[in-house]
DSSP file (Angstrom, degrees, kcal/mol; ACC not computed):
  #  RESIDUE AA STRUCTURE BP1 BP2  ACC     N-H-->O    O-->H-N    N-H-->O    O-->H-N    TCO  KAPPA ALPHA  PHI   PSI    X-CA   Y-CA   Z-CA
    1    1 A M              0   0    0      0, 0.0     2,-0.6     0, 0.0   101,-0.1   0.000 360.0 360.0 360.0 130.8  -23.2 -107.1 -104.5
    2    2 A T        -     0   0    0     99,-0.2     2,-0.5     2,-0.0     0, 0.0  -0.886 360.0-145.2 -94.9 119.2  -25.2 -109.6 -102.6
    3    3 A V        -     0   0    0     -2,-0.6     2,-0.6   100,-0.1   100,-0.2  -0.785  10.2-137.5 -92.9 132.9  -27.9 -111.3 -104.8
    4    4 A E        +     0   0    0     98,-3.4     3,-0.2    -2,-0.5    98,-0.0  -0.758  24.5 176.4 -86.6 123.4  -31.1 -112.0 -103.0
    5    5 A T        +     0   0    0     -2,-0.6     2,-1.1     1,-0.2    -1,-0.1   0.592  66.8  69.3 -96.5 -15.1  -32.4 -115.5 -104.0
    6    6 A D        +     0   0    0      2,-0.1     2,-0.6    59,-0.0    59,-0.5  -0.515  65.7 148.6-110.2  68.5  -35.4 -115.8 -101.8
    7    7 A I  E     -A   64   0A   0     -2,-1.1     2,-0.6    -3,-0.2    57,-0.2  -0.890  28.9-163.1-113.7 115.2  -37.6 -113.2 -103.5
    8    8 A L  E     -A   63   0A   0     55,-3.3    55,-3.4    -2,-0.6     2,-0.5  -0.855   3.1-161.8 -96.5 119.2  -41.5 -113.7 -103.5
    9    9 A I  E     +A   62   0A   0     -2,-0.6     2,-0.3    53,-0.2    53,-0.2  -0.927  26.8 153.9 -99.1 131.9  -43.4 -111.6 -106.0
   10   10 A R  E     -A   61   0A   0     51,-2.2    51,-2.4    -2,-0.5     2,-0.2  -0.976  50.1 -83.9-147.4 156.9  -47.1 -111.4 -105.1
   11   11 A Q  E     -A   60   0A   0     -2,-0.3    49,-0.3    49,-0.2    47,-0.0  -0.463  56.7-102.1 -66.6 141.2  -50.0 -109.2 -105.6
   12   12 A A        -     0   0    0     47,-3.6     2,-0.3    -2,-0.2    47,-0.1  -0.145  34.3-154.7 -58.5 153.8  -50.1 -106.3 -103.0
   13   13 A R    >   -     0   0    0     -3,-0.1     3,-2.1    47,-0.0     4,-0.2  -0.903  31.1-107.1-131.1 158.5  -52.5 -106.6 -100.2
   14   14 A R  G >  S+     0   0    0     -2,-0.3     3,-1.5     1,-0.3     4,-0.3   0.781 118.3  63.7 -58.8 -26.3  -54.1 -103.7  -98.2
   15   15 A E  G 3  S+     0   0    0      1,-0.3     4,-0.3     2,-0.1     3,-0.3   0.672  95.8  61.9 -71.7 -15.9  -51.8 -104.6  -95.1
   16   16 A D  G <> S+     0   0    0     -3,-2.1     4,-2.3     1,-0.2     3,-0.4   0.583  75.8  96.0 -81.8  -4.9  -48.9 -103.7  -97.4
   17   17 A L  H <> S+     0   0    0     -3,-1.5     4,-2.3     1,-0.2     5,-0.2   0.864  81.5  49.1 -55.7 -47.7  -50.0 -100.1  -97.8
   18   18 A S  H  > S+     0   0    0     -3,-0.3     4,-1.7    -4,-0.3    -1,-0.2   0.877 111.4  48.8 -58.9 -43.6  -47.8  -98.7  -95.2
   19   19 A A  H  > S+     0   0    0     -3,-0.4     4,-2.2    -4,-0.3    -1,-0.2   0.865 113.7  48.4 -58.2 -43.5  -44.6 -100.4  -96.4
   20   20 A L  H  X S+     0   0    0     -4,-2.3     4,-1.8     1,-0.2    -2,-0.2   0.855 111.1  48.2 -76.2 -28.8  -45.4  -99.3 -100.0
   21   21 A V  H  X S+     0   0    0     -4,-2.3     4,-3.1     2,-0.2    -1,-0.2   0.855 109.0  54.1 -72.6 -35.7  -46.0  -95.7  -99.0
   22   22 A A  H  X S+     0   0    0     -4,-1.7     4,-2.0    -5,-0.2    -2,-0.2   0.934 109.2  50.0 -67.5 -45.0  -42.8  -95.7  -96.9
   23   23 A I  H  < S+     0   0    0     -4,-2.2     4,-0.3     1,-0.2    -2,-0.2   0.956 114.6  43.3 -54.4 -48.9  -40.9  -96.9 -100.1
   24   24 A F  H >< S+     0   0    0     -4,-1.8     3,-1.4     1,-0.2    10,-0.3   0.891 111.5  52.5 -63.6 -41.9  -42.4  -94.2 -102.2
   25   25 A A  H 3< S+     0   0    0     -4,-3.1    -1,-0.2     1,-0.3    -2,-0.2   0.852 102.7  62.4 -65.7 -32.3  -41.9  -91.4  -99.5
   26   26 A A  T 3< S+     0   0    0     -4,-2.0     2,-1.0    -5,-0.2    -1,-0.3   0.533  80.2  97.6 -62.4 -17.1  -38.3  -92.3  -99.3
   27   27 A D    <>  +     0   0    0     -3,-1.4     4,-0.6    -4,-0.3     3,-0.4  -0.705  45.3 176.6 -84.3  86.6  -37.7  -91.4 -102.9
   28   28 A A  T  4 S+     0   0    0     -2,-1.0    -1,-0.2     1,-0.2     3,-0.1   0.718  77.6  54.2 -71.5 -22.7  -36.3  -88.0 -103.0
   29   29 A V  T  4 S+     0   0    0      1,-0.2    -1,-0.2    -3,-0.1   102,-0.1   0.826  92.0  68.1 -80.2 -33.8  -35.9  -88.0 -106.8
   30   30 A G  T  4 S-     0   0    0     -3,-0.4    -1,-0.2    -6,-0.1    -2,-0.1   0.799  79.1-154.6 -58.9 -33.5  -39.4  -88.9 -107.9
   31   31 A G     <  +     0   0    0     -4,-0.6    -1,-0.1    -3,-0.1    -3,-0.1   0.773  48.3 132.5  61.7  24.8  -40.9  -85.6 -106.8
   32   32 A H  S    S-     0   0    0     -5,-0.3    -1,-0.1    -8,-0.2    -7,-0.1   0.585  72.3-116.8 -84.4  -7.5  -44.4  -87.1 -106.4
   33   33 A G        +     0   0    0      1,-0.2     2,-0.1    -8,-0.1    -8,-0.1   0.770  51.4 169.0  82.2  23.4  -45.1  -85.6 -103.0
   34   34 A D        +     0   0    0    -10,-0.3     2,-0.3    -7,-0.2    -1,-0.2  -0.455   6.8 175.9 -76.5 153.4  -45.4  -89.0 -101.3
   35   35 A T        -     0   0    0     -2,-0.1   -10,-0.1     2,-0.1   -11,-0.1  -0.990  42.2-141.0-151.2 145.1  -45.5  -88.8  -97.5
   36   36 A T        +     0   0    0     -2,-0.3     5,-0.1   -11,-0.1   -14,-0.1   0.181  59.6 136.2 -93.3  15.7  -45.9  -91.1  -94.5
   37   37 A D    >   -     0   0    0      1,-0.2     3,-1.6     2,-0.1     4,-0.4  -0.448  59.9-134.7 -54.4 121.1  -48.0  -88.4  -92.9
   38   38 A P  G >  S+     0   0    0      0, 0.0     3,-1.3     0, 0.0     4,-0.4   0.805 103.7  65.6 -48.0 -33.2  -51.1  -90.3  -91.4
   39   39 A E  G 3  S+     0   0    0      1,-0.2     3,-0.4     2,-0.1     4,-0.3   0.777  99.4  52.7 -69.4 -24.5  -53.4  -87.6  -92.8
   40   40 A A  G X> S+     0   0    0     -3,-1.6     4,-1.8     1,-0.2     3,-0.6   0.559  82.2  91.4 -92.0  -6.4  -52.4  -88.8  -96.4
   41   41 A L  H <> S+     0   0    0     -3,-1.3     4,-3.0    -4,-0.4     5,-0.2   0.892  79.8  57.5 -59.7 -38.9  -53.2  -92.5  -95.8
   42   42 A A  H 3> S+     0   0    0     -4,-0.4     4,-2.0    -3,-0.4    -1,-0.2   0.862 103.5  55.7 -62.5 -34.3  -56.9  -92.1  -97.1
   43   43 A D  H <> S+     0   0    0     -3,-0.6     4,-1.8    -4,-0.3    -1,-0.2   0.925 110.5  43.6 -64.0 -45.2  -55.5  -90.9 -100.4
   44   44 A Y  H  X S+     0   0    0     -4,-1.8     4,-2.4     1,-0.2    -2,-0.2   0.905 110.3  55.2 -68.1 -38.3  -53.4  -93.9 -100.8
   45   45 A A  H  X S+     0   0    0     -4,-3.0     4,-2.1     2,-0.2    -1,-0.2   0.848 108.3  49.0 -56.3 -37.7  -56.2  -96.2  -99.7
   46   46 A R  H  X S+     0   0    0     -4,-2.0     4,-2.0    -5,-0.2    -1,-0.2   0.891 111.3  48.5 -67.3 -39.2  -58.4  -94.8 -102.3
   47   47 A A  H  X S+     0   0    0     -4,-1.8     4,-2.3     2,-0.2    -2,-0.2   0.900 111.6  49.9 -65.6 -45.4  -55.8  -95.2 -104.9
   48   48 A F  H  X S+     0   0    0     -4,-2.4     4,-2.7     2,-0.2    -2,-0.2   0.847 108.8  52.9 -53.6 -45.2  -55.2  -98.8 -103.8
   49   49 A A  H  X S+     0   0    0     -4,-2.1     4,-2.4     2,-0.2    -1,-0.2   0.928 110.5  47.8 -56.5 -46.7  -59.0  -99.5 -103.9
   50   50 A A  H  < S+     0   0    0     -4,-2.0     4,-0.4     1,-0.2    -2,-0.2   0.943 114.3  45.8 -65.6 -46.7  -59.1  -98.2 -107.6
   51   51 A I  H >< S+     0   0    0     -4,-2.3     3,-1.3     1,-0.2     6,-0.3   0.922 111.8  51.4 -63.0 -41.5  -56.1 -100.3 -108.7
   52   52 A E  H 3< S+     0   0    0     -4,-2.7    -1,-0.2     1,-0.2    -2,-0.2   0.828 111.5  48.3 -68.7 -27.0  -57.5 -103.4 -106.9
   53   53 A A  T 3< S+     0   0    0     -4,-2.4    -1,-0.2    -5,-0.2    -2,-0.2   0.465  90.9  97.5 -88.8   4.4  -60.9 -103.0 -108.6
   54   54 A S    X   -     0   0    0     -3,-1.3     3,-1.1    -4,-0.4    -4,-0.0  -0.804  61.4-155.0 -94.5 124.6  -59.4 -102.5 -112.1
   55   55 A P  T 3  S+     0   0    0      0, 0.0    -1,-0.1     0, 0.0    -4,-0.0   0.659  96.6  49.1 -71.7 -11.4  -59.3 -105.6 -114.3
   56   56 A D  T 3  S+     0   0    0     19,-0.1    20,-2.4    -5,-0.0     2,-0.3   0.463 102.0  65.2-106.3  -1.6  -56.3 -104.0 -116.2
   57   57 A Q  E <   - B   0  75A   0     -3,-1.1     2,-0.4    -6,-0.3    18,-0.2  -0.952  54.3-176.2-124.1 143.6  -54.1 -102.9 -113.4
   58   58 A T  E     - B   0  74A   0     16,-1.9    16,-2.5    -2,-0.3     2,-0.5  -0.995  13.2-153.4-133.1 137.9  -52.1 -105.0 -110.8
   59   59 A L  E     - B   0  73A   0     -2,-0.4   -47,-3.6    14,-0.2     2,-0.3  -0.960  21.3-169.0-112.2 125.9  -50.1 -103.8 -108.0
   60   60 A Y  E     -AB  11  72A   0     12,-2.9    12,-1.2    -2,-0.5     2,-0.3  -0.743  10.8-156.0-118.6 158.0  -47.3 -106.2 -106.9
   61   61 A V  E     -AB  10  71A   0    -51,-2.4   -51,-2.2    -2,-0.3     2,-0.5  -0.940  13.1-140.6-123.8 148.3  -44.8 -106.5 -104.0
   62   62 A A  E     -AB   9  70A   0      8,-2.8     7,-3.4    -2,-0.3     8,-0.9  -0.963  25.8-166.6-105.2 128.4  -41.5 -108.1 -103.7
   63   63 A E  E     -AB   8  68A   0    -55,-3.4   -55,-3.3    -2,-0.5     2,-0.4  -0.906  11.8-179.2-120.8 136.7  -41.2 -109.8 -100.4
   64   64 A C  E >  S-AB   7  67A   0      3,-2.4     3,-1.6    -2,-0.4   -57,-0.1  -0.979  76.6 -11.6-138.3 126.6  -38.0 -111.1  -98.7
   65   65 A G  T 3  S-     0   0    0    -59,-0.5     3,-0.1    -2,-0.4   -58,-0.1   0.847 131.4 -53.0  61.1  30.6  -38.0 -112.8  -95.4
   66   66 A G  T 3  S+     0   0    0      1,-0.2     2,-0.4   -58,-0.0    -1,-0.3   0.546 115.8 113.7  84.2   3.0  -41.5 -111.6  -94.8
   67   67 A E  E <  S-B   64   0A   0     -3,-1.6    -3,-2.4   -48,-0.0     2,-0.5  -0.932  70.9-119.3-117.6 134.1  -40.7 -108.0  -95.6
   68   68 A V  E     +B   63   0A   0     -2,-0.4    -5,-0.2    -5,-0.2     3,-0.1  -0.575  38.9 163.9 -70.9 124.2  -41.7 -105.8  -98.4
   69   69 A V  E     +     0   0A   0     -7,-3.4    27,-2.9    -2,-0.5     2,-0.3   0.421  59.8   1.2-121.7  -6.2  -38.6 -104.7 -100.3
   70   70 A G  E     -BC  62  95A   0     -8,-0.9    -8,-2.8    25,-0.3    -1,-0.3  -0.977  55.6-161.2-173.2 170.9  -39.9 -103.5 -103.5
   71   71 A T  E     +BC  61  94A   0     23,-3.1    23,-2.7    -2,-0.3     2,-0.3  -0.982   6.3 177.9-157.4 156.6  -43.1 -102.8 -105.6
   72   72 A F  E     -B   60   0A   0    -12,-1.2   -12,-2.9    -2,-0.3     2,-0.3  -0.951  16.9-143.6-161.3 158.6  -44.2 -102.3 -109.2
   73   73 A Q  E     -BC  59  91A   0     18,-2.8    18,-2.8    -2,-0.3     2,-0.4  -0.920  11.7-157.0-125.5 143.2  -47.6 -101.7 -110.9
   74   74 A T  E     -BC  58  90A   0    -16,-2.5   -16,-1.9    -2,-0.3     2,-0.3  -0.937   4.7-168.8-121.7 149.9  -48.6 -103.1 -114.4
   75   75 A L  E     -BC  57  89A   0     14,-1.7    14,-2.8    -2,-0.4     2,-0.5  -0.981  11.7-147.9-136.0 121.1  -51.3 -101.7 -116.6
   76   76 A V  E     + C   0  88A   0    -20,-2.4     2,-0.3    -2,-0.3    12,-0.2  -0.805  22.4 179.0-100.2 128.6  -52.5 -103.5 -119.7
   77   77 A T  E     - C   0  87A   0     10,-2.1    10,-2.3    -2,-0.5     2,-0.4  -1.000  14.1-161.2-135.0 140.2  -53.6 -101.2 -122.5
   78   78 A T  E     + C   0  86A   0     -2,-0.3     2,-0.3     8,-0.2     8,-0.2  -0.938  13.7 179.0-122.2 138.2  -55.0 -102.0 -126.1
   79   79 A T        -     0   0    0      6,-2.3     6,-0.1    -2,-0.4     5,-0.0  -0.899  41.1-113.1-132.5 169.5  -55.0  -99.5 -128.9
   80   80 A L  S >> S+     0   0    0     -2,-0.3     4,-1.1     4,-0.2     3,-0.7   0.704  90.2  92.9 -67.0 -29.2  -56.1  -99.5 -132.4
   81   81 A T  H 3> S+     0   0    0      1,-0.3     4,-1.5     2,-0.2    -2,-0.3  -0.341  83.0  31.3 -72.1 158.3  -52.5  -99.1 -133.6
   82   82 A G  H 34 S-     0   0    0      1,-0.2    -1,-0.3     2,-0.2     4,-0.1   0.812 139.7 -61.8  56.8  35.4  -50.6 -102.2 -134.4
   83   83 A R  H <4 S-     0   0    0     -3,-0.7    -2,-0.2     1,-0.2    -1,-0.2   0.875 106.7 -45.1  67.5  37.4  -53.8 -104.0 -135.5
   84   84 A G  H  < S+     0   0    0     -4,-1.1    -1,-0.2    -3,-0.3    -4,-0.2   0.865  90.9 178.8  73.3  41.7  -55.2 -103.6 -132.1
   85   85 A S     <  -     0   0    0     -4,-1.5    -6,-2.3    -7,-0.1     2,-0.4  -0.285  20.2-136.5 -80.4 154.7  -52.2 -104.7 -130.1
   86   86 A S  E     -C   78   0A   0     -8,-0.2    36,-0.7    34,-0.2    37,-0.5  -0.900  17.0-168.1-111.3 145.2  -51.9 -104.8 -126.3
   87   87 A A  E     -Cd  77 123A   0    -10,-2.3   -10,-2.1    -2,-0.4     2,-0.7  -0.951  17.6-135.4-127.6 147.2  -49.0 -103.5 -124.2
   88   88 A M  E     -Cd  76 124A   0     35,-2.8    37,-2.5    -2,-0.3     2,-0.6  -0.915  19.2-154.9-104.3 125.8  -48.1 -104.0 -120.6
   89   89 A I  E     -Cd  75 125A   0    -14,-2.8   -14,-1.7    -2,-0.7     2,-0.6  -0.791   3.1-152.1 -93.3 127.0  -47.0 -100.8 -119.0
   90   90 A I  E     +Cd  74 126A   0     35,-3.3    37,-0.7    -2,-0.6     2,-0.3  -0.891  24.6 172.2-108.0 129.2  -44.8 -101.2 -116.1
   91   91 A E  E     +C   73   0A   0    -18,-2.8   -18,-2.8    -2,-0.6    37,-0.1  -0.871  46.5  20.9-132.5 153.9  -45.0  -98.4 -113.5
   92   92 A A  E     +     0   0A   0     -2,-0.3     2,-0.5   -20,-0.2    -1,-0.2   0.863  65.7 179.8  64.3  36.8  -43.9  -97.3 -110.1
   93   93 A V  E     +     0   0A   0     -3,-0.2     2,-0.3   -21,-0.1   -21,-0.2  -0.626  12.5 160.3 -79.1 124.4  -40.9  -99.8 -110.0
   94   94 A Q  E     -C   71   0A   0    -23,-2.7   -23,-3.1    -2,-0.5     2,-0.4  -0.988  27.5-163.2-148.0 143.1  -39.1  -99.2 -106.5
   95   95 A T  E     -C   70   0A   0     -2,-0.3   -25,-0.3   -25,-0.3     5,-0.1  -0.977  42.1 -97.2-119.4 134.0  -36.8 -101.2 -104.5
   96   96 A R    >   -     0   0    0    -27,-2.9     3,-3.1    -2,-0.4     4,-0.3  -0.252  37.2-121.5 -52.0 131.2  -36.3 -100.2 -100.9
   97   97 A A  G >  S+     0   0    0      1,-0.3     3,-1.2     2,-0.2    -1,-0.1   0.838 109.8  52.8 -52.1 -41.2  -33.2  -98.1 -100.7
   98   98 A D  G 3  S+     0   0    0      1,-0.2    -1,-0.3     3,-0.0    -2,-0.1   0.472 112.1  48.7 -78.8   6.4  -31.3 -100.4  -98.2
   99   99 A R  G X  S+     0   0    0     -3,-3.1     3,-0.7   -30,-0.2     5,-0.4   0.125  80.0 122.7-121.7  19.1  -32.0 -103.4 -100.6
  100  100 A R  T <   +     0   0    0     -3,-1.2    -3,-0.0    -4,-0.3    -4,-0.0  -0.460  65.7  35.3 -75.3 151.6  -30.9 -102.0 -103.9
  101  101 A G  T 3  S+     0   0    0     -2,-0.1   -99,-0.2  -100,-0.1    -1,-0.2   0.669  88.9 103.2  82.6  22.2  -28.2 -103.9 -105.9
  102  102 A Q  S <  S-     0   0    0     -3,-0.7   -98,-3.4  -101,-0.1    -2,-0.1   0.140  99.9-100.8-120.6  14.1  -29.4 -107.3 -104.7
  103  103 A G  S  > S+     0   0    0   -100,-0.2     4,-1.1     1,-0.0    -3,-0.1   0.632  89.5 119.7  80.0  10.0  -31.2 -108.4 -107.8
  104  104 A I  H  > S+     0   0    0     -5,-0.4     4,-1.8     2,-0.2     5,-0.1   0.895  73.7  52.1 -75.8 -42.4  -34.8 -107.5 -106.5
  105  105 A G  H  > S+     0   0    0      1,-0.2     4,-2.0     2,-0.2     5,-0.2   0.939 109.9  48.5 -61.3 -47.4  -35.5 -105.0 -109.3
  106  106 A A  H  > S+     0   0    0      1,-0.2     4,-2.2     2,-0.2    -1,-0.2   0.827 108.2  53.9 -63.4 -29.2  -34.6 -107.4 -112.0
  107  107 A R  H  X S+     0   0    0     -4,-1.1     4,-2.0     2,-0.2    -1,-0.2   0.885 109.2  49.3 -68.8 -34.8  -36.7 -110.1 -110.5
  108  108 A M  H  X S+     0   0    0     -4,-1.8     4,-1.8     2,-0.2    -2,-0.2   0.834 113.5  44.5 -66.4 -36.8  -39.6 -107.7 -110.5
  109  109 A I  H  X S+     0   0    0     -4,-2.0     4,-2.5     2,-0.2     5,-0.2   0.896 112.4  52.7 -76.3 -39.9  -39.1 -106.7 -114.2
  110  110 A E  H  X S+     0   0    0     -4,-2.2     4,-2.5    -5,-0.2    -2,-0.2   0.916 109.8  49.8 -60.2 -44.1  -38.5 -110.4 -115.1
  111  111 A F  H  X S+     0   0    0     -4,-2.0     4,-2.4     2,-0.2    -1,-0.2   0.907 109.2  50.3 -62.1 -41.3  -41.8 -111.2 -113.4
  112  112 A A  H  X S+     0   0    0     -4,-1.8     4,-2.6     2,-0.2    -2,-0.2   0.913 111.5  50.1 -61.3 -43.7  -43.8 -108.5 -115.2
  113  113 A I  H  X S+     0   0    0     -4,-2.5     4,-2.6     1,-0.2     5,-0.2   0.946 110.5  47.4 -64.1 -46.6  -42.4 -109.7 -118.5
  114  114 A A  H  X S+     0   0    0     -4,-2.5     4,-2.9     1,-0.2    -1,-0.2   0.937 109.9  54.1 -64.7 -43.6  -43.3 -113.2 -117.9
  115  115 A E  H  X S+     0   0    0     -4,-2.4     4,-1.5     2,-0.2    -1,-0.2   0.962 111.1  46.2 -47.0 -54.8  -46.8 -112.1 -116.9
  116  116 A A  H  <>S+     0   0    0     -4,-2.6     5,-2.7     1,-0.2     3,-0.4   0.927 112.8  49.3 -63.0 -42.3  -47.2 -110.2 -120.2
  117  117 A K  H ><5S+     0   0    0     -4,-2.6     3,-1.5     1,-0.2    -1,-0.2   0.907 108.9  53.1 -59.8 -42.6  -45.9 -113.1 -122.2
  118  118 A G  H 3<5S+     0   0    0     -4,-2.9    -1,-0.2     1,-0.3    -2,-0.2   0.723 108.7  50.0 -68.1 -20.4  -48.2 -115.5 -120.4
  119  119 A R  T 3<5S-     0   0    0     -4,-1.5    -1,-0.3    -3,-0.4    -2,-0.2   0.337 116.8-114.1 -99.3  11.4  -51.1 -113.2 -121.4
  120  120 A G  T < 5 +     0   0    0     -3,-1.5     2,-0.5     1,-0.3    -3,-0.2   0.689  63.7 151.4  70.6  21.3  -50.0 -113.1 -125.0
  121  121 A I      < -     0   0    0     -5,-2.7    -1,-0.3    -6,-0.2   -34,-0.1  -0.718  35.0-154.9 -88.4 135.6  -49.2 -109.5 -124.9
  122  122 A G        +     0   0    0    -36,-0.7     2,-0.4    -2,-0.5   -35,-0.1   0.443  67.5  39.1 -90.3  -4.2  -46.4 -108.5 -127.4
  123  123 A R  E     -d   87   0A   0    -37,-0.5   -35,-2.8    -7,-0.1     2,-0.4  -0.993  54.5-164.5-153.1 138.9  -44.8 -105.4 -126.0
  124  124 A A  E     +d   88   0A   0     -2,-0.4     2,-0.3   -37,-0.2   -35,-0.2  -0.942  19.4 178.8-117.2 145.8  -43.8 -104.2 -122.5
  125  125 A A  E     +d   89   0A   0    -37,-2.5   -35,-3.3    -2,-0.4     2,-0.3  -0.980   6.2 174.4-143.3 152.7  -43.0 -100.5 -122.0
  126  126 A L  E     -d   90   0A   0     -2,-0.3     2,-0.4   -37,-0.2   -35,-0.1  -0.968  19.2-134.6-145.9 171.2  -42.0  -98.3 -119.0
  127  127 A T        -     0   0    0    -37,-0.7     2,-0.4    -2,-0.3    -2,-0.0  -0.924  14.3-165.5-124.9 159.1  -41.0  -94.7 -118.3
  128  128 A S        -     0   0    0     -2,-0.4    -2,-0.0   -37,-0.1   -37,-0.0  -0.996  34.7 -98.0-143.8 136.5  -38.3  -93.4 -116.1
  129  129 A N    >   -     0   0    0     -2,-0.4     3,-2.6     1,-0.2     7,-0.1  -0.245  39.0-121.8 -55.1 135.4  -37.6  -90.1 -114.8
  130  130 A A  T 3  S+     0   0    0      1,-0.3    -1,-0.2     2,-0.0     6,-0.0   0.707 109.1  53.9 -59.1 -18.7  -34.9  -88.4 -117.1
  131  131 A I  T 3  S+     0   0    0      1,-0.1     2,-1.9  -102,-0.1    -1,-0.3   0.566  80.1  94.5 -87.2  -8.1  -32.5  -87.9 -114.4
  132  132 A R    <>  +     0   0    0     -3,-2.6     4,-2.3     1,-0.2     5,-0.2  -0.448  42.5 160.1 -81.4  68.5  -32.4  -91.5 -113.2
  133  133 A K  H  > S+     0   0    0     -2,-1.9     4,-1.7     1,-0.2    -1,-0.2   0.838  73.0  55.6 -66.9 -28.6  -29.3  -92.5 -115.3
  134  134 A D  H  > S+     0   0    0     -3,-0.2     4,-1.9     1,-0.2    -1,-0.2   0.937 108.6  47.2 -61.1 -44.2  -28.7  -95.5 -113.1
  135  135 A A  H  > S+     0   0    0      1,-0.2     4,-2.5     2,-0.2    -2,-0.2   0.874 108.3  55.2 -65.3 -40.0  -32.2  -96.7 -113.7
  136  136 A H  H  X S+     0   0    0     -4,-2.3     4,-2.9     1,-0.2    -1,-0.2   0.916 109.2  46.8 -55.8 -46.8  -31.8  -96.2 -117.4
  137  137 A R  H  X S+     0   0    0     -4,-1.7     4,-2.3     1,-0.2    -1,-0.2   0.866 111.2  53.4 -67.4 -36.0  -28.7  -98.4 -117.5
  138  138 A F  H  X S+     0   0    0     -4,-1.9     4,-1.3     2,-0.2    -2,-0.2   0.905 110.2  45.8 -66.5 -43.8  -30.6 -101.0 -115.4
  139  139 A Y  H  <>S+     0   0    0     -4,-2.5     5,-2.0     2,-0.2     3,-0.3   0.926 112.5  50.3 -70.0 -43.6  -33.5 -101.1 -117.8
  140  140 A E  H ><5S+     0   0    0     -4,-2.9     3,-1.5     1,-0.2    -2,-0.2   0.877 106.7  56.0 -53.1 -41.5  -31.2 -101.3 -120.9
  141  141 A R  H 3<5S+     0   0    0     -4,-2.3    -1,-0.2     1,-0.3    -2,-0.2   0.834 105.8  51.1 -65.2 -29.2  -29.3 -104.1 -119.2
  142  142 A L  T 3<5S-     0   0    0     -4,-1.3    -1,-0.3    -3,-0.3    -2,-0.2   0.323 130.9 -92.9 -89.5  13.3  -32.5 -106.0 -118.9
  143  143 A G  T < 5S+     0   0    0     -3,-1.5     2,-0.3     1,-0.3    -3,-0.2   0.460  78.6 135.2  95.2   7.4  -33.3 -105.5 -122.7
  144  144 A F      < -     0   0    0     -5,-2.0    -1,-0.3    -6,-0.1    -2,-0.1  -0.622  39.4-152.1 -81.3 141.6  -35.3 -102.4 -122.9
  145  145 A K        -     0   0    0     -2,-0.3     2,-0.3    -6,-0.0    -5,-0.0  -0.934  19.3-118.6-114.1 136.1  -34.4  -99.8 -125.6
  146  146 A P        +     0   0    0      0, 0.0     3,-0.1     0, 0.0   -10,-0.0  -0.581  51.5 147.9 -65.0 126.5  -35.0  -96.1 -125.3
  147  147 A S        +     0   0    0     -2,-0.3     2,-0.3     1,-0.2     0, 0.0   0.548  49.5  41.9-135.0 -11.2  -37.4  -95.4 -128.2
  148  148 A H        -     0   0    0      0, 0.0     2,-0.5     0, 0.0    -1,-0.2  -0.919  65.9-128.5-134.3 161.7  -39.7  -92.5 -127.3
  149  149 A L        -     0   0    0     -2,-0.3     2,-0.2    -3,-0.1     0, 0.0  -0.967  31.3-144.1-110.3 121.2  -39.5  -89.2 -125.7
  150  150 A G        -     0   0    0     -2,-0.5     2,-0.3     2,-0.0   -23,-0.0  -0.455  14.6-169.3 -89.5 150.4  -42.1  -88.8 -122.9
  151  151 A F        -     0   0    0     -2,-0.2     2,-0.3     2,-0.0    -2,-0.0  -0.985   2.3-173.4-138.5 153.5  -44.1  -85.6 -121.9
  152  152 A K        -     0   0    0     -2,-0.3     2,-0.3     2,-0.0    -2,-0.0  -0.981  10.9-156.6-148.2 157.5  -46.3  -84.8 -119.0
  153  153 A M        -     0   0    0     -2,-0.3     2,-0.2     0, 0.0    -2,-0.0  -0.992  19.8-133.6-134.4 119.6  -48.6  -81.9 -117.8
  154  154 A A        -     0   0    0     -2,-0.3    -2,-0.0     1,-0.1     0, 0.0  -0.592  19.7-171.2 -70.4 140.6  -49.5  -81.3 -114.2
  155  155 A L              0   0    0     -2,-0.2    -1,-0.1     0, 0.0     0, 0.0   0.449 360.0 360.0-112.9  -7.4  -53.3  -80.7 -114.2
  156  156 A K              0   0    0      0, 0.0    -2,-0.1     0, 0.0     0, 0.0   0.376 360.0 360.0-142.3 360.0  -53.7  -79.5 -110.6
C-alpha cells in the first residue's frame, strides 16, 4: 500500500462538481442512482447550491496533485437530548476507486474530526451501507464504534 502524503482537504467548489459526480457514479454499491449523464447535472448543481448556502453543512474534497480524489460532507445537528448537545454527522465519504488504500479516506475522516473538535462538538457520527464490510473495518480502525441500527424509507 502506497500512502499518499500530499493530501489537501478543502471546501468543494463548483468547478469540482463533475469530478465529484464521477466519484459517486462509479460507486456500484451505494445504489443512489448517481450518473454522469449531462441531463442530471442540474440536479447536482441544485444540491451543491443548497449545501453551499447552509451554515450547518460543508462539502469537502481531498485533492492530490491538483486532482479531486475523494470527498465527504459534514452536517452539524443540535438536539435537546444530551442537554442540547451537537454532533457532526459525516456523510458521503468516497475515495476515487483508483486511489483507495493510500490513506486518503483516513485523512478525510481525521480532518472532519479535527473540525468537530475545533468547534467544540462532542460527538462525530456516520452511517455506512450494511454491505460495506471493508468500510466498517476502516471506520472501526479509526476509532468509531458500531452503536445504533439505522433505518431508511424511500419517499419517492
